[in-house]
C-alpha positions as CSV (number, residue, x, y, z in Angstrom):
1,M,96.7,57.3,132.3
2,M,94.0,54.7,132.6
3,T,94.8,51.1,133.0
4,A,93.1,48.5,130.7
5,E,90.8,47.5,133.7
6,H,89.7,51.1,134.2
7,I,88.9,51.4,130.5
8,K,86.9,48.2,130.5
9,E,85.0,49.3,133.6
10,A,84.3,52.8,132.1
11,L,83.0,51.3,128.8
12,S,80.7,48.9,130.6
13,L,79.4,51.6,132.9
14,R,78.6,54.0,130.0
15,Y,77.0,51.2,128.0
16,I,74.5,50.3,130.7
17,E,73.9,54.0,131.3
18,L,73.0,54.4,127.6
19,I,70.6,51.5,127.7
20,A,68.9,52.8,130.9
21,A,68.6,56.3,129.6
22,S,67.1,55.2,126.3
23,N,64.4,53.4,128.3
24,G,63.5,56.3,130.5
25,Y,65.5,55.6,133.6
26,K,67.9,57.9,135.5
27,T,71.4,56.7,136.4
28,S,73.8,57.7,139.2
29,S,77.4,56.7,139.7
30,S,80.2,57.8,141.8
31,Y,84.0,57.5,141.6
32,P,85.7,55.9,143.4
33,D,83.0,53.4,144.0
34,Y,82.8,51.3,147.2
35,G,80.9,48.3,146.0
36,T,78.1,49.9,143.9
37,D,79.2,51.1,140.5
38,L,75.9,52.2,139.1
39,D,72.4,53.0,140.4
40,V,69.5,52.8,137.9
41,I,66.5,54.7,139.2
42,E,63.0,54.3,137.8
43,I,61.2,57.5,136.7
44,G,57.4,57.6,136.7
45,Y,54.9,60.3,135.8
46,R,51.4,61.5,136.6
47,T,49.2,64.0,134.8
48,E,48.3,67.2,136.6
49,N,46.3,69.9,134.8
50,G,47.0,68.3,131.4
51,R,50.8,68.2,132.0
52,K,53.1,65.3,132.8
53,R,54.9,65.6,136.1
54,Y,58.0,63.3,136.4
55,A,59.3,62.0,139.6
56,Q,61.4,59.1,141.0
57,T,59.2,56.2,142.0
58,G,61.6,55.0,144.7
59,R,62.5,51.8,143.0
60,E,66.1,51.4,142.0
61,L,68.7,48.8,141.1
62,K,72.3,48.9,142.3
63,F,74.9,47.3,140.0
64,Q,78.4,46.2,140.6
65,L,80.0,45.8,137.1
66,K,82.7,43.5,136.0
67,A,84.2,43.6,132.5
68,T,86.3,40.8,131.1
69,T,87.3,39.7,127.7
70,T,88.3,36.3,126.5
71,N,90.0,35.8,123.2
72,S,89.8,32.1,122.6
73,I,88.4,30.4,119.6
74,T,87.9,26.7,119.6
């Protein structure tokens, strides 16, 4: 059974993965994490013989995610 904190973390992780993938980036995550929740890796391409060849550019971002909710209306 997942705790509320684990559910919030999983939702925030998947949301960022979705945004990254829709913009052409590769993602990598591991569980359990030890400081880094998500790596977002840039993918570039070059044209060889009329075909696109995709490869990692070597640039990446490492994220530590925190999900909180506040239910207060003032």
